[in-house]
Each structure stands twice: as C-alpha cells, then as structure tokens.
C-alpha positions as CSV (number, residue, x, y, z in Angstrom):
1,M,108.3,-98.1,-38.9
2,P,106.6,-98.7,-35.5
3,I,108.6,-97.3,-32.6
4,N,108.1,-97.6,-28.9
5,F,108.1,-94.7,-26.4
6,Q,111.8,-95.2,-25.4
7,Q,112.9,-95.2,-29.0
8,L,110.9,-92.0,-29.6
9,R,112.7,-90.2,-26.7
10,T,116.1,-91.4,-27.9
11,I,115.4,-90.3,-31.5
12,M,114.2,-86.8,-30.4
13,K,117.4,-86.4,-28.3
14,E,119.5,-87.2,-31.4
15,S,118.1,-84.0,-32.9
16,G,120.5,-82.1,-30.7
17,M,117.7,-80.1,-29.0
18,S,116.8,-80.4,-25.3
19,V,113.8,-82.7,-24.8
20,Y,111.2,-82.2,-21.9
21,R,108.0,-83.9,-20.9
22,D,104.9,-81.7,-20.4
23,S,106.8,-78.5,-19.6
24,E,110.2,-76.9,-19.9
25,P,112.3,-75.3,-17.1
26,D,112.5,-71.5,-16.9
27,D,116.1,-71.6,-18.2
28,A,115.4,-73.6,-21.3
29,V,117.3,-72.4,-24.4
30,Y,115.5,-72.1,-27.8
31,P,114.9,-74.2,-29.8
32,Y,113.8,-77.2,-27.6
33,I,111.2,-80.0,-27.7
34,V,108.3,-80.5,-25.4
35,Y,106.2,-83.7,-25.7
36,E,102.9,-84.6,-24.1
37,F,100.8,-87.8,-23.9
38,V,97.5,-87.2,-25.8
39,N,95.6,-90.6,-25.8
40,E,96.0,-94.3,-26.3
41,T,94.5,-97.0,-28.4
42,H,95.0,-100.7,-28.4
43,K,95.4,-103.6,-30.8
44,R,93.5,-106.6,-29.5
45,T,93.3,-110.3,-30.4
46,S,91.1,-112.8,-28.7
47,N,90.0,-110.0,-26.3
48,Q,93.6,-109.5,-25.2
49,V,95.6,-106.3,-25.6
50,I,98.7,-107.2,-27.7
51,I,99.9,-103.6,-28.4
52,D,99.4,-100.3,-26.6
53,M,99.6,-97.4,-29.0
54,P,100.0,-94.1,-27.2
55,L,99.8,-90.8,-29.2
56,Y,102.3,-88.1,-28.3
57,Q,102.1,-84.4,-29.2
58,I,105.5,-83.1,-30.0
59,A,106.2,-79.3,-30.1
60,V,109.4,-77.7,-31.3
61,I,109.4,-74.4,-29.4
62,T,111.5,-71.6,-31.0
63,N,112.1,-67.9,-31.3
64,G,113.3,-68.7,-34.8
65,T,111.6,-70.0,-37.9
66,E,110.5,-73.3,-39.4
67,S,114.1,-73.9,-40.3
68,D,114.5,-75.0,-36.7
69,L,112.4,-78.1,-37.5
70,K,115.1,-79.5,-39.8
71,A,117.1,-81.3,-37.1
72,L,114.0,-83.1,-35.8
73,K,112.6,-83.9,-39.2
74,D,116.0,-85.3,-40.3
75,V,116.2,-87.8,-37.4
76,F,112.6,-88.7,-37.8
77,N,113.1,-89.4,-41.5
78,E,116.4,-91.2,-40.8
79,Y,114.6,-93.7,-38.5
80,G,111.4,-93.9,-40.5
81,V,109.3,-92.3,-37.8
82,S,105.7,-91.6,-39.1
83,Y,104.6,-88.1,-38.0
84,S,101.8,-85.8,-38.9
85,Q,102.4,-82.5,-40.7
86,F,103.8,-79.7,-38.5
87,E,101.5,-76.8,-37.6
88,G,102.9,-73.5,-36.4
89,I,101.2,-71.6,-33.6
90,P,102.8,-68.2,-32.7
91,Y,102.4,-66.6,-29.2
92,D,104.0,-63.8,-27.2
93,E,106.3,-64.5,-24.3
94,N,108.1,-61.7,-22.5
95,D,107.6,-59.3,-25.5
96,S,109.1,-61.9,-27.9
97,T,107.3,-63.8,-30.6
98,I,107.7,-67.5,-29.9
99,T,106.4,-70.3,-32.2
100,Q,105.3,-73.8,-31.4
101,F,105.6,-76.2,-34.3
102,I,103.4,-79.1,-33.4
103,T,103.2,-82.7,-34.8
104,N,101.9,-86.0,-33.5
105,V,103.6,-89.4,-33.3
106,R,101.8,-92.7,-32.4
107,C,104.0,-95.3,-30.7
108,A,103.6,-99.0,-30.5
109,N,104.5,-100.5,-27.2
110,G,104.6,-104.3,-26.9
111,F,105.3,-105.4,-30.4
C-alpha cells in the first residue's frame, strides 16, 4: 500500500522504538531506528508532477540480534508497507558490537 512520509514516521513510532532522522542523540537506548532520505523520483502526467516518491533508508540499530527487527516488521506488515529485505552490517562502538539492520521504503506523497 502506498504511504506518505508522515504515515511512515507514525508507523515506525508504533514499533515502540525511538525514531530519529539522520542521527541519534548520544544517550539513545538500543534498539532504535534512524532513517535518512536517499533519493526521489516522480510520477508525471502531461509534463506535471502528480506524485513525489522519496526513498528512505531505515536502520534498526541494536546491540542485540535480528530478533530486534520483529517489532518494526510487525507494524510494517500490519499496515502493508512495502520494504526491501533487511541487511545486517556489524561495527564496533566503544568496544561493543553494534549491528545496523538496513531496509528501504519508498513513499508516495501527493496521491
């Protein structure tokens, strides 16, 4: 189902995780969500833009495992949000192993 940007933010917040744009505060508690704008495409008719379709990268950042994705996947599936497969990227932060589980969601603004 197509969703707009505000709906996406609301749905992510329903996962129960904190949601941040572009970066998290220093005191963020795992797991949390960070989303970023990636690009935008348009649907046109008669040389007019009728729908803006921004793509957002969404990362669940955790010091746990992929089981931390369940809350976000559950709300995405409940609302019919189309998302790409999650990919895990581990890194070290303050001697702890942290994993970013990344997906992408394309919104449709103006429909």
